[in-house]
C-alpha positions in Angstrom: 0.2 0.1 -0.3 1.3 3.5 -0.5 2.8 5.6 2.2 0.7 8.6 2.8 2.9 11.9 3.2 1.9 14.5 6.0 0.9 16.4 2.8 -2.5 17.3 1.7 -3.3 14.7 -0.6 -6.0 14.1 -3.1 -6.0 11.2 -5.6 -7.2 11.3 -8.8 -10.1 13.6 -9.8 -13.3 13.6 -12.2 -13.4 16.4 -14.5 -16.1 18.0 -12.1 -14.4 17.5 -8.7 -13.4 21.0 -7.5 -10.7 22.5 -6.4 -8.9 20.7 -4.2 -6.4 22.9 -1.2 -2.3 22.3 -2.7 0.4 22.5 -0.5 2.1 25.1 1.2 4.5 27.2 -1.4 7.9 26.1 0.5 7.6 22.8 -1.0 7.8 24.1 -4.3 9.6 27.0 -3.9 7.2 29.9 -4.2 6.3 32.5 -2.2 2.6 33.1 -3.5 0.2 30.5 -2.7 -1.8 31.0 -6.4 1.3 29.4 -7.6 1.7 26.1 -6.5 0.1 23.2 -9.2 1.0 20.2 -6.4 -1.5 19.0 -4.1 0.6 15.8 -2.1 2.4 12.9 -2.8 2.1 9.2 -1.6 5.7 7.1 -1.7 4.7 3.9 -3.6 8.1 2.4 -2.7 12.0 3.7 -2.6 12.6 6.3 -5.3 8.8 5.5 -6.8 5.9 8.1 -5.9 2.5 9.5 -7.2 2.3 13.3 -7.2 -1.1 14.8 -7.4 -1.4 18.3 -9.3 -4.6 20.5 -10.3 -4.4 23.5 -13.2 -6.8 26.2 -12.0 -9.5 27.5 -14.0 -7.5 30.3 -15.1 -3.9 31.5 -14.5 -2.6 35.3 -14.9 0.1 33.8 -16.7 0.1 29.7 -18.4 -3.4 31.6 -20.2 -5.2 28.6 -22.5 -4.7 29.2 -26.2 -7.1 29.3 -27.6 -8.9 26.6 -26.4 -5.6 24.1 -25.0 -3.8 24.4 -21.6 -0.7 25.8 -21.8 2.3 23.7 -22.4 4.5 25.6 -20.2 1.7 24.6 -16.9 3.2 21.0 -17.8 6.5 22.4 -17.4 6.1 24.0 -13.6 4.0 21.2 -12.5 7.3 19.0 -13.7 9.9 22.1 -11.6 7.5 21.5 -8.9 7.7 18.1 -8.1 11.7 18.7 -8.3 11.6 20.2 -4.4 8.7 19.1 -3.1 9.9 15.6 -3.2 13.8 16.8 -2.7 12.9 18.0 0.7 9.9 15.7 1.8 11.0 12.7 0.3 15.0 12.7 0.4 14.9 15.3 3.0 17.5 18.5 1.8 17.1 20.7 4.1 15.7 23.9 2.9 17.6 26.4 2.1 19.8 24.7 -0.2 19.3 25.5 -3.8 18.7 23.2 -6.7 20.3 24.3 -9.9 18.7 22.7 -13.6 20.5 20.7 -15.5 18.1 19.3 -18.4 15.0 19.0 -19.1 13.0 17.1 -21.7 9.5 16.6 -22.0 6.5 15.1 -24.6 3.0 16.8 -24.9 -0.2 15.1 -26.1 -2.0 18.2 -27.0 -5.7 16.0 -27.2 -4.9 15.7 -23.1 -4.3 19.3 -22.9 -8.0 20.3 -23.7 -8.7 23.9 -21.3 -11.9 23.4 -18.5 -13.2 26.7 -17.9 -15.4 25.7 -15.2 -13.4 22.8 -13.4 -9.6 22.8 -12.7 -8.0 19.7 -14.5 -6.7 17.3 -11.6 -3.6 15.3 -12.9 -2.0 12.5 -11.8 2.3 11.9 -11.9 3.6 9.1 -11.5 7.3 9.2 -10.9 10.9 7.8 -10.4 14.4 9.2 -9.3 17.3 7.5 -10.6 21.0 8.3 -10.5 20.3 9.8 -7.1 24.1 11.5 -6.0 24.4 12.4 -2.2 27.5 13.7 -0.1 28.8 12.2 2.5 27.0 13.6 5.3 23.8 11.8 3.5 22.4 15.4 2.1 21.3 15.1 -2.0 23.6 16.4 -4.7 21.4 15.5 -7.4 19.4 13.5 -9.1 16.9 12.5 -12.3 13.3 12.7 -12.3 11.1 10.2 -14.5 7.5 11.5 -14.8 4.2 10.0 -16.3 1.3 12.1 -16.4 -2.1 11.4 -16.7 -5.5 13.0 -17.2 -8.6 11.1 -15.9 -6.4 7.9 -17.0 -5.7 9.8 -20.5 -2.0 10.3 -20.9 -1.3 13.4 -20.7 2.9 13.9 -20.7 6.1 12.8 -20.2 9.0 14.1 -18.6 12.4 13.9 -17.9 14.8 16.3 -15.7 17.8 16.6 -13.7 18.7 18.8 -10.7 21.7 19.6 -8.8 21.6 20.6 -5.0 23.7 22.9 -3.3 23.9 24.4 0.6 23.9 27.4 0.7 28.3 27.9 1.2 28.4 25.9 -2.0 26.1 27.8 -3.7 27.8 31.5 -2.8 31.4 29.6 -3.9 29.6 28.9 -7.0 27.9 32.1 -7.5 30.6 34.6 -6.2 29.8 38.1 -5.7 27.3 39.6 -8.9 25.2 42.1 -8.3 21.6 40.9 -7.5 19.9 44.4 -9.2 18.7 44.3 -12.8 19.2 46.6 -14.9 15.7 48.1 -16.7 15.2 45.5 -19.1 13.9 46.6 -23.0 11.2 47.5 -24.4 9.3 44.2 -25.3 8.0 43.1 -29.3 4.6 43.2 -29.7 3.1 40.5 -27.4 0.6 39.0 -30.6 4.7 37.9 -32.3 5.0 36.3 -29.3 1.6 34.5 -28.6 0.9 36.8 -25.5 -1.6 39.8 -24.9 0.0 41.6 -23.0 3.6 43.3 -23.1 4.4 42.6 -19.2 3.9 39.2 -20.4 6.5 39.3 -23.4 10.2 38.4 -22.3 12.0 39.5 -25.8 12.8 42.8 -27.0 13.0 43.0 -30.9 16.6 43.9 -32.7 17.0 45.1 -36.4 18.2 40.7 -37.0 15.8 38.7 -37.8 15.5 35.8 -35.7 17.3 37.4 -32.6 16.2 39.3 -30.1 17.2 40.3 -26.6 16.0 38.2 -23.3 14.0 40.7 -20.9 14.6 40.4 -16.9 11.7 42.4 -15.9 11.7 41.4 -11.9 8.3 42.8 -11.1 7.1 39.8 -13.3 4.5 38.1 -10.2 4.8 34.7 -12.0 8.4 34.6 -13.5 9.7 36.0 -10.1 7.6 35.2 -7.7 10.6 35.6 -5.4 13.9 37.3 -5.6 16.7 35.3 -6.8 20.1 35.9 -8.4 20.3 35.0 -12.0 17.3 34.6 -14.5 15.1 31.9 -13.8 14.5 28.5 -15.3 11.1 29.0 -17.0 12.0 32.2 -18.0 14.5 30.8 -20.4 11.3 28.0 -21.5 9.0 30.8 -22.1 11.9 32.8 -23.8 12.4 29.5 -26.4 8.9 29.4 -26.3 8.2 32.7 -27.3 10.8 33.0 -29.5 9.3 29.7 -31.6 5.9 31.9 -32.2 8.2 34.7 -33.3 9.5 32.5 -35.6 6.5 30.9 -36.8 4.8 34.3 -37.5 7.3 35.7 -39.2 8.3 32.8 -41.7 4.1 32.5 -42.0 3.8 36.3 -42.8 6.5 35.5 -45.5 5.1 32.7 -46.9 1.6 34.3 -47.0 3.1 37.5 -48.4 5.0 35.3 -51.3 1.6 33.6 -51.9 -0.4 36.7 -52.2 1.5 37.7 -54.7 1.4 34.3 -56.5 -2.1 33.8 -56.2 -3.6 36.3 -58.9 -4.0 39.5 -56.8 -2.1 42.6 -58.8 -2.7 45.7 -59.1 -5.0 47.3 -62.3 -3.4 50.8 -63.4 -3.5 53.7 -61.5 -6.7 55.8 -63.1 -7.8 59.5 -61.9 -10.6 60.8 -61.1 -12.6 64.0 -61.8 -11.1 65.7 -58.9 -7.8 64.8 -60.0 -7.1 62.1 -57.2 -5.4 58.6 -58.5 -7.0 55.5 -57.8 -6.5 52.0 -58.2 -8.4 48.8 -57.3 -7.5 45.0 -57.1 -8.6 42.4 -58.7 -8.1 38.6 -57.1 -8.5 35.1 -59.1 -11.6 33.7 -58.2 -10.1 30.1 -58.0 -7.4 31.1 -55.8 -7.7 31.6 -52.8 -4.1 32.5 -50.8 -4.4 31.4 -47.0 -3.1 34.2 -45.2 -3.6 33.0 -41.5 -3.0 30.2 -39.6 -3.6 29.2 -35.6 -0.7 29.4 -33.7 1.7 25.9 -33.5 1.3 23.9 -30.5 4.4 22.6 -28.7 4.3 18.8 -28.2 8.0 18.2 -27.6 10.1 20.5 -25.5 14.1 19.5 -24.7 16.6 22.2 -22.4 19.8 22.3 -21.9 21.3 25.0 -18.8 24.7 25.6 -19.3 25.4 28.2 -17.5 24.2 31.3 -14.7 22.6 34.1 -16.8 23.3 36.9 -15.1 21.0 40.2 -14.6 23.3 42.8 -15.7 25.2 41.5 -18.7 22.5 41.5 -22.6 21.3 38.0 -23.1 20.8 37.6 -26.7 17.8 34.8 -28.2 18.3 33.4 -31.8 16.7 30.6 -33.2 17.0 28.3 -36.4 13.8 26.1 -38.3 14.0 22.7 -39.6 10.5 21.9 -41.2 9.1 18.3 -41.0 8.8 16.4 -44.4 5.6 18.3 -45.0 7.3 21.4 -45.7 6.3 24.9 -45.0 4.5 27.0 -43.0 1.1 26.0 -43.9 2.0 22.3 -43.3 -0.9 20.4 -41.7 0.4 17.1 -40.7 4.0 17.1 -39.3 5.6 19.1 -37.0 8.4 21.9 -37.4 11.4 22.2 -35.0 12.9 25.0 -34.3 16.2 25.5 -32.3 16.8 28.0 -29.5 19.9 29.2 -28.3 20.8 31.6 -25.5 24.2 33.4 -25.3 26.4 35.9 -23.2 29.3 37.7 -23.6 29.5 35.3 -26.8 29.1 32.0 -24.3 26.3 29.5 -25.2 24.4 29.6 -21.7 20.9 27.6 -22.6 20.1 25.6 -25.7 16.7 24.4 -26.1 14.7 22.4 -28.7 10.7 22.8 -29.3 8.8 20.8 -32.1 5.3 22.2 -32.6 2.6 21.1 -34.5 -0.6 22.6 -35.9 -3.1 23.5 -33.3 -5.5 20.7 -32.7 
């Protein structure tokens, strides 16, 4: 029989189950209780656990788009599992620092539908491996493997690894870095990165295509829920997602522009009216209508590697390249497109990510 821990625990819930109480924020390294997504955990056997989670009907940052839950809500759920288990199952003292090393996640979009009137309940089956400890028994690193179900339906899988460091060792690693961020540069247009509000945009435009400057806005209530001395991992993942969306937007805009030029839409010669005002009309070939809009792509695979800390006081550059699937082109309907994202600082690569998207289901 599973051992129920002394934390709030709820089993898997039907779709219409009302909201359940979540864990205290310190269990998942959050300050705001509204940001906590986990409700409890059970020990099945050594290094094997179930974790229960619920997603709110509305999150101020991880918003549905347009009728599916945000894939980064799944990533944040996985991230919260690590401090929960590190402190409670592996007895890591609070105050130790967790450093992200890598993440790989696959998401089933058909299980990500948003229910506006009831929270979404998940059960995660987690196995921990490659566990490292110091001589005093304190955890130093762990790999977490997770399978997530929603009412018995497979929602996604993830594998991630963190390292853990005492305050003394963390200070030795970080040294004396300024902790006061500079004013972030202006945001790019929200619709270009799949956002509705400029405050949620983490990319600033540059003159070069597929190249942005990262915005460290420490006033953001979700990405900077509590003070940190470097760019948070979830902000980098959000930057990767927004850069992927912006790249798709740019490529699709160019594709639609070229399509319009080649489908019979052309100006007639300019004529003059009785008032002397020049006018022109458009004629369109009726049998060929260009597809000018497509829904935003949906991330189904995310891989990220965190190579080094990113500092507030130094510009971080985000760049992308794309690799279309066999059914190539922005209007592909059956295969995904892979975007490679790189974050560099002082000409050194600090973060890489690969995001595969599919047309919105």
